[in-house]
Kinemage of the C-alpha trace (Angstrom):
@kinemage 1
@onewidth
@group {chain A} dominant
@subgroup {mainchain}
@vectorlist {calphas} color= white
{ca unk a 1} P -26.938 26.823 -21.523
{ca unk a 2} L -27.333 26.550 -17.739
{ca unk a 3} L -28.563 22.995 -18.066
{ca unk a 4} L -25.387 22.042 -19.924
{ca unk a 5} L -23.180 23.482 -17.148
{ca unk a 6} L -25.084 21.653 -14.417
{ca unk a 7} L -24.708 18.333 -16.221
{ca unk a 8} L -20.996 18.932 -16.777
{ca unk a 9} L -20.487 19.824 -13.102
{ca unk a 10} L -22.070 16.547 -11.972
{ca unk a 11} L -19.925 14.615 -14.381
{ca unk a 12} L -16.791 16.254 -13.008
{ca unk a 13} L -17.770 15.327 -9.439
{ca unk a 14} L -18.258 11.686 -10.423
{ca unk a 15} L -14.860 11.654 -12.128
{ca unk a 16} L -13.188 12.994 -8.970
{ca unk a 17} L -14.926 10.364 -6.846
{ca unk a 18} L -13.758 7.604 -9.177
{ca unk a 19} L -10.177 8.889 -8.998
{ca unk a 20} L -10.308 8.995 -5.180
{ca unk a 21} L -11.639 5.422 -5.059
{ca unk a 22} L -8.881 4.188 -7.377
{ca unk a 23} L -6.228 5.894 -5.224
{ca unk a 24} L -7.731 4.400 -2.056
{ca unk a 25} L -7.722 0.886 -3.532
{ca unk a 26} L -4.119 1.338 -4.678
{ca unk a 27} L -3.089 2.531 -1.192
{ca unk a 28} L -4.747 -0.485 0.444
{ca unk a 29} L -2.978 -2.820 -1.976
{ca unk a 30} L 0.401 -1.161 -1.363
{ca unk a 31} L 0.005 -1.353 2.412
{ca unk a 32} L -1.032 -4.994 2.071
{ca unk a 33} L 2.050 -5.875 0.048
{ca unk a 34} L 4.559 -3.809 2.004
{ca unk a 35} L 2.957 -4.079 5.460
{ca unk a 36} L 5.818 -6.007 7.042
{ca unk a 37} L 8.431 -3.639 5.645
{ca unk a 38} L 6.512 -0.578 6.818
{ca unk a 39} L 6.126 -2.088 10.289
{ca unk a 40} L 9.875 -2.800 10.488
{ca unk a 41} L 10.801 0.713 9.346
{ca unk a 42} L 8.442 2.343 11.838
{ca unk a 43} L 9.760 0.051 14.577
{ca unk a 44} L 13.308 1.164 13.825
{ca unk a 45} L 12.222 4.794 13.927
{ca unk a 46} L 10.588 4.278 17.329
{ca unk a 47} L 13.776 2.738 18.723
{ca unk a 48} L 15.846 5.626 17.359
{ca unk a 49} L 13.528 8.163 18.952
{ca unk a 50} L 13.897 6.400 22.283
{ca unk a 51} L 11.010 3.991 22.523
{ca unk a 52} L 10.761 0.595 24.169
{ca unk a 53} L 12.725 -1.978 22.153
{ca unk a 54} L 10.811 -4.994 23.492
{ca unk a 55} L 7.469 -3.692 22.210
{ca unk a 56} L 9.010 -2.904 18.845
{ca unk a 57} L 10.579 -6.357 18.506
{ca unk a 58} L 7.240 -7.993 19.354
{ca unk a 59} L 5.499 -5.954 16.672
{ca unk a 60} L 8.123 -6.543 13.985
{ca unk a 61} L 8.450 -10.282 14.651
{ca unk a 62} L 4.815 -10.910 13.784
{ca unk a 63} L 3.939 -11.109 10.095
{ca unk a 64} L 0.982 -9.172 8.718
{ca unk a 65} L -0.824 -12.383 7.817
{ca unk a 66} L -0.535 -13.597 11.418
{ca unk a 67} L -1.884 -10.296 12.734
{ca unk a 68} L -4.887 -10.577 10.437
{ca unk a 69} L -5.512 -14.181 11.521
{ca unk a 70} L -5.372 -13.134 15.192
{ca unk a 71} L -7.860 -10.341 14.534
{ca unk a 72} L -10.198 -12.788 12.863
{ca unk a 73} L -9.977 -15.243 15.758
{ca unk a 74} L -10.416 -12.566 18.434
{ca unk a 75} L -13.424 -11.145 16.641
{ca unk a 76} L -12.112 -7.601 16.676
């Protein structure tokens, strides 16, 4: 009886790990697709709070693909 519980407990842990991995992959995909929109929204929020508009405009003018290319070139 105890052996059956131990096996079931391990199975439950694996199921939770699989669910977490699926959610993480979905989050990465969503941020990849909507990265530019998220950056623009956060930039607008920073301006409303009272941040520097020039830094926000620099960040929102650059597309996500360009940022990734620059990271690849810089080696960071």
